[in-house]
N, C-alpha and C positions, 0 to 999 in steps of 0.2 A: 861304574856306572854312570846314567845319564843325568845332568840338571838342566832345568830348563830356563835360558838366558831370558832378555826381551825380545832379542833376534830372534832365537827358538821360537818365540808365540809370536812372533808376525808370521814365521816361514810355517807355524803348527796351525794358524788358522787357514791363511792359505792353500795346505793341505786339504783341512776341512772341508773346506768349500767345495773345492772341485774334485773329493772321493765318489758322490753318484754318480757325475758325466765321465770319468774316466773308467771307473769300475774298479778301481787299484784295488788290491786286498791289503792288509792293515795289519803290521806284524803286531802280533802280540807280547807281553811282557813273560816270561817262564815265570811261572812259580816259586821258584830254586831261589831266583835275582831278586826276589822282593824280598828287601829289607829297611829295619825301620830305618827313620831319616832321609830315606828318599824322597826325593820332591817331584810334584807332577801339577799338571794342570786338570779342574774340572771344568765339564762344561755342561751347563743348565742354565735354561730360560729361566731368569726370574722377572720380567716383563717385554712380555711385546711376544716376539715369533723369532728372535737373533738370539740365540745362543750367547752366555756370558764365561766369560774364561774369570775361574774363581783358584787360587792359588791353594796345594793342599800336600801334607807332606803321609808319609805312613808311618803309624805307631807300632804297627808290627799284623804275625802274621796268625792267625786261629786255625789250628786244625784239626778236623772233625771226624767222627769215627769212621769216615769211608773214606778212603787214603786219597783219594780221590777229590777232594773235594775241600774248598778252605773258605775262609773267611778274612779279608785283609783290612785290619784297621784304616781310618782314615780319618784325621784331625783336618779340619777348617784353618784358612789362616786369610784368611780376609773377614775385614769386618762384615761386609754382606751376609755371612755366615754365623760369624758371630752373635748377628742378631737373631736369627729363626734359628739355627742348629741347622739340620738334615731335617730336612720336608717332604709328607705325603706330597707325589708329583714328580720328587727326585726319584725316582725308580729306574731306575738305567741310565743314568749321568754319568758318560765317560770320562776314564781320569787316562789322560796323558803324562807317558815320561818322554821328552822328544817328541817325535814322531813314533811312536808306536803307544801301545793300547795296554795300559796295563790291569781296565776291571769297569764294572758299574756297579756306581752305588745303587747299591740295595737292602741296609738295614739302617735301622736306628735305636741309638736306646734313650724309649720311654724316661722324660724328664730329665733329659741331661741338660745340664748346664753350662756342656763347653760343646763347639758343632764337632762332634767324632761321630762316625758312623762306622758301618759296617760293608766289606766292597766285595762283588763275588768275580772273582782273576777271569778275565775275558779271553786266556786260553781254555776253561772250563767250560762257560760258554759254546768257544768254538766247537771244542771236542764232544759236547752234548748233543747241540742243536742244529750242527754246520749237514747232517743225514738228513734233517725233512726236509731240503729243500730239491732232493732228487726225488722224495716220495710224497710227494703234497696229499691231503683229502683231495678225493677225487670228485670236484664240484658240487658239493653237498650230496651229494650220493647219502641214502637213509643208510643209518647205524643201528645196532641192537643198541638196546640202554640199559642203562645200572639198574639197581636192584631198588626195587620201591622201597616207599618207607615203611620199615617195619622189618624189612627182611627179608631176603629170597624167594616165599611161597606167592603165588597171585592168590591173593587177597578176593570174594567177592565187590563185586564194585558198590553196594552200599557200604560196606563196613571200610574200602579205600575211599569214599566220600568223607566218611565222618575222621577218615584218618589224615589227609588231605587238607581237609577244612581245619583242624584242631592244629594239625603242625607248623602252618603257613607262616611262615614270618620267622621262624624258632631252627628252621630246617639249617644246620650248619655245613655248607659248605666247604672244601678245605682250602680254597685257593690257597695264600703265601703261608698261612699257619699249619701246611703239611710240614712245612720246614722248622717249623719255631722247636721239636722238642731234645734236640742239641745242641740248642743255641746258650752261652751265658747270660747269669740272669741279668734281665733289664733288657736283653739286646732282640727286636721284632722285626721282621720283613717289613718293610716301607707300605704300609693299607694306599692303594689306590683311591684318590680322591676322583667324588664323582662329579660330572656338570651335569647340571639340569635345565633345558629349555624348553621354548612351545608352548603352545596356549595350555597344556597340563604340568608344566616343569616343577612347579612348588608343590602341588598336590601331589606331583609322581614323589619329591623328595620326600614325604610323610611317610614312603611305607616298609615296615619291617624287613623286606627283601634283601634291600642292600646291604645292612648288615650282617644278611644269613650268607651272603654270597662271599662275604670278606673282603664287604669295600664301606668308603667313608663316606657317605651320605652329606656333607659339610654346606657344599655350595648349592645354593640356589638361585638360578638365575639364567636371561636369556638367553639364546643361544647365537653369537656374529657369524657371519657369512662372509666369506673373499679371505683376501688377501689388506692383512696392515699396511698402513701406506709405509713406504721407509722401511719396510721388515718383510721378512719370510722369506721362502725358498724357495716360490715360485709354484703354480697348481702342479700338483701332483709326483714333487722330488718331499723327502725326506733327507736334512743331515746328521749327522754323529750332534747330539748334545739337543735336538730339537725335540720340541714337545707333540709328543703324538696323543689322540685320542682312542679306545677299543667300541667303536659305538656299537652298540645294545639296544635301543630302541630306537629309533627315527621318526618321525611324523609327527603331529600331535603333543607328543609329548619325549622329548630327548632327552638321552641318559647315556652318558661317554665319561668311561673311567678314563685320570688322566695319568701317562706315564712321560717318559725321556728315551730316546734312541741311544742304542750306544754306540752300532754302525751300521754303516751305509756299503754293501757291495757292489752295484750295480742295482738290479730289483731285489736283492737280498738285505731283508732289516734284521738286525737282533735287537732287543732292549730288556728292559727290568731289572736283569740281573735276579726276577726271581719267578715263581707264577705268577701267572694272574687267578686262573681258577684251580690250576690244576689239573687240565680236565683232559681227556683223549678220547678219542679225535675232536678237533675243535676249529673250529670255522669263524671267526666275525670280521667284518670292515672296518678299517682302524682308517684314520684320518690325521690330517695336521691341526694343529691346535694351537689355541692364545692366550698365554698366562697377564693374566691382570694384574696379580699382586703374589704375595705371598703372607701370609697372617701368620704371623709367631705365637705361640702358646706357649703353657708351661707344661705339654705332653707331647706331643707331635708337631711341630708345625704342619702348614700346608697351603696349598697352590691353588690362587683361585682362576680356574680358566675355564673356557669354549671351545666348541666343537667346529673346526673350521671346514675343507670339503676333503671328500671320501678320496683316498690314495689308495687303498691295497685292501687286505686281506691277514690275519692272522691266521695263518696254520698249524702251527705247535706251543705248545706251552707246558714247558717242562721244569723241572728244579732249578738250574740257573738260567733262567727265562725264557722268552716268549722270538719264535721268529715270523717274519711278513714278509710275502709277498707283494711291490708296489707294481700296479697298472691288475693288477685279480680283484674279481669282483667273485666279494664270499654271497651263499645262498641267505636270502632271512623268508620268516611268512608271513604275510598282509594279515592283520586283525583288525576287523569293523567292530564298532559298539555304537549302539544306537540309546539313550536312556529317553525315558519317556516319565512325566509325571505332571497329571493333567494336560492345561494345551500349553508344558513346555517342552522341547525335543530337543536334545544336543546331540548329533552326531562327532563322530571319532575315527578316526584312520591311524593304523602302527604299524610301519615295518620292524619284525622280533629275529633275535640270529635265531637260524636253524640250529638244535640242539637238544636232547632228549633230557640234555638234564637242565639246561640254563632255560629255554622257551617256559614251559609252565611257569616258574615261578613269575620271568620276565611277565609274559600275559597279564598276571595275575597283578602283579604294580602296574600295570596298565587300566585295566578293568576298576581296582578301588581308584587310582588317579579321578578318571573318568564318572564315576558316583559321586566323593570328596568333594570335586570341583564347585559342580553347581549345586548341587544338597546339603548332607549332613554324613560327619563319622559316625554318631551315634545317637541312637535314638529310634522307635519303635518304626519297627518297616516290614509290609510286605513285598514280597518283589515276586512280580512272575517272568521268565528269564526263557529266551529261546536261543537255544547255542544250533547253531549248523557247521559243523567241522568238514572240510571238505579236504578226500585222500587226494595221494598222487597220480591213484589209479582212477579218478574223476569219482568213486564213491561216496554217499554226502551220509553221514552222523548227525543226525536231529533229536536233541530233548526237550520237551517242554517244562518245565519245573515252577513249583509253588513254593517262596520259602517267606517262613518268620526270623526277625531278625530287629538284634537292637545296634548291629553297625551292621548297616546296608553295606560297603564297601567291601567290608570282608569275607561277607556271604556270597557277594558276585563272584571277587576273586578266589574265593574259597570252594563255596558249596559248588557252582556254578561253574565253573570251570573247570573241575572235578575230570573232567570224560577228558582234555587234554592231558592232563596230569599221566589219568589212567591207560589212554593208547602211547604216551613216551615210556612209564614206566614198570610194564609189566611183561617185554622183553618178548614178547607170542610174536614178534613178527618187526624188522625194522621202524625205526619212526618216520612217519608217513606222512603227516600232516602239510600240505600244501592252503590253505587257508584258515580261517576262522573266524565267525561274526558272532555277534550276541546281542540282542537285543532286550532290553531290560523295562519294564512297566513300573514304577513304584507307586506305592499307596502310604502316604506317613499314619498307617496304623496297622492293630495287629488283626489281621482276619484271617481264624482259629477256630477249631469247633471238635470238640472231645467227646467218644464215643462214651454214653452214660449209660444204654441199657438196649436190651435186644429182645422186642415184643413178637409173639406167635401166637395165633387163634385158640391151640391145641398143642401139645405134647405128645401123639402119638397118630401116626401118619402111615399110607397102605403107598410101596410101591408104583408109583407113574402121579401120586398126588401135586398137586403145585404146594408151594411153600409161601405163604403169603408173609414176608419182613415187615416188618416197624423197628427201621435204629432212629434211638432218641438219640441228639445231639445239643451238648452244651457250647453254645455260639460266646465270642469274645466282645460280638457287638449287639446283637439283636437278641439274645436270649434263646432259649430251644425252641428245637425243629426238629419234627421226623420226615424221614427219610424213608418211602417204601418202595420197598424192590420184589417182585417176584421168581422164586428158583422152582425145581424142576424136580423130584427124586426119580431117578432109573427106574423102571418098568424090573430091571436084573437085578437090583437093593434086595440083596438077600435080607430074612428078620434079623435084626435089633439092634443095638445100638449106632446111632448117627452124629455127627456133630455138626453146630449152627457158627459162623464163625463173622465176627463183623467188626472192623476197623482200618488202622492207616496200612499203609505200605510196610511202614519202620516195624506193624506191628505183625504182620505177617512174617516178613524177613525172620524178625526172632523167632515165629513157631514155626517155620520150614529150617530154623539148623537144626530141630532137634529132628521134625519128622524126613526132612528130605537136604539133608545136609549136602549133597552134589549140586542142587539145580542151578548156583548161581556159581558156579566155580569156571570158569574159563580154560580149555583146555586147546584153541586153536583161536587163533586172530578171530574166526570167522564168528565163535563161540564168541568171544567179547564183543564184540560191533553187535550181535543179537540181542544179546544180555543189557546193555545199557540203553539199548533203543528200546527192547522192551520194558526194562525195571520200571512199573508204575509210577508217575508224580505224586510229592507229598498230598496233592489235593486229590487225590483219589481215595474216594470211602468204596473199600472193597468189604462184598458178601460171599460167604461160600459153603457148602455143604461137604460134609467129609465121608466117607466111610469106609467101611469095612477096606484092609488094602490088597490090592490088586493091581500095583502102579511101578514104576521103575523109573528114573530116570534114564534120559539114556542122552551121552553128549550135551549135557545140562538141561535136555528135553525134557518135560516130565510127560510120561505117557500114563494117563491114569485108569480109563476103561480098558481094559486086556484083556481078553480072554482067556481061559485059565491054560490052555496048552502055550501060547503064547505069552503070558508070565513065567510059567515055567520056563520056557528055555531062555527067555531074559534074564532072569534073575540064577540062574544056573550055575556051575562050576565055572562054566567050558565062556562066559561071558560079563564075568563077574567083573574084569578089568573093564571092562567098557560101560556096565551099565552096575546103578546099585537101588537096589527095594526099598520104597517108601513108607512109614510105618502108616497111612493112612490114605487115602488116594481121594482128587478132588467130584466130587459126582456132579456139582454144579458152581458156577459164580457170577456173579454182575459188579462190574468196575463201575464205578460215576466220578465224574469230574464235579466237585462242588467250589470251585470256587477258593475255597477256604483251603487250610492249611491242616490236616486230620491227624486227631492223636488217638492213640489208646486204641485200646479194643477189649472185646467182651467174646466169651463161647459162652453156648445156651449146648446143652441135650437134648437130644429129641430120639425118641423108638419108634420103628419102622414094623410094622404088624401085615400079618398076613388075614 
């Protein structure tokens, strides 16, 4: 067993300071040599950029169900740790015994009255993470996504949008919580505090996204830049014990999760001692960080910090910690948001990490902040949105929508941004978003109209007749309104009953679930893009005539007026896997943009006679 003397501490600090330059490998203390009473030094930044040396001792070693995983219980012996306990932001703080590295501080007891926490053995970090450097992510190459909200099946876009908007902020990412199950009562992975800055920093810190991602949004402050006087390791470098940041959003809002560096071997960096998000593949920018202070609490104390310059990229996020490469640039996706209300207009630009899991939630937080910063979080409003998503291959997906809401930020981040989540989550193709732009026009009132009645001049028609339709709307602001459209009954319609329907896009989607359930289900990535482009906006007043069935849905497209021979061929057994028959074909339709959110629908029955 090796103790630590004053001379050894001095040598240790010299060793730590030269490690990045020399690239010398750090020897790990084997787990079987770790015993109660073993003393060492914990390095972590309590203020500024230079790590502090805090004496600690081993309390014991906890065995876990996996024989290759352990937790070393550590007690702080320094008065500064006695004041704060093990704090959020200390994740990864290295613990040295002599010139060997025992482990990384990674766990804290909630509500502890003594500075006792848990460390991940460095030997286990090396065993799991070293291989990450020989096979880093392929420079931001698009990857297939994980499962969408609600399960592995691909839901139609209208259903997905509703799910996404409803679940935004309550989606539980596993993060460090993924390793909670076998921990002793009260012992938890140390959560990462998030530093906010930029014009939208304070508004961004209010988002529910951060807790859903397993982060702790305690800190709201402007981000400092550059290197503090008299401290720091210089631009582009990290040392063991340094504070570092995982830069999730940069630009007009900066959101950076703060942790501590465990080891540096040349360009290779290990840290945290537990997962950041427990995602694979992952690549996010990392920065140096400055710590302003540590705030003691009765729960788990936390560091208040700010991001500094970018120095590399996180490339692996595993159970025992994260791996990063210095000098590497992580891919990111630009997001532009413009918000107009009356004669006011505000424009924002962000860069968001590229990840099929993280990107939609992070973009949602940025959009929410853009709405709430200059306008309001709760109150009646109508939002007209124009979303433009540019894909890696140059194709552009555009949607114009109109929404009524009492929470503008939540609606813009949820409903309007749902196509980004849909592209990320369906798994039909690799996540291939290159840039996103969202324009929002906000009116501080509800502009909506409900379909109240359908009127036609008579109930009996002949094939080839025109049907003059009057749709009565009950409007939220200006009283009833009548909309008139003209539809035509095809010459080929046989005598019998036909249906006239008028309503919102949501009403027709609900009706089509019984009539043509496969119409909205994408089978290819091109199907998905087309369906998102073609699905009507909520301001659309749709009027349709339905006649006797002779139609099919083929690859998501409804083919309504088919000759009998072709209909039989497509709906026969040989084509059953590609085509699905519909229970009523569309004879004619009208789609009108109203400038109001249309709600509800009505159906009347007509008769065709010879």
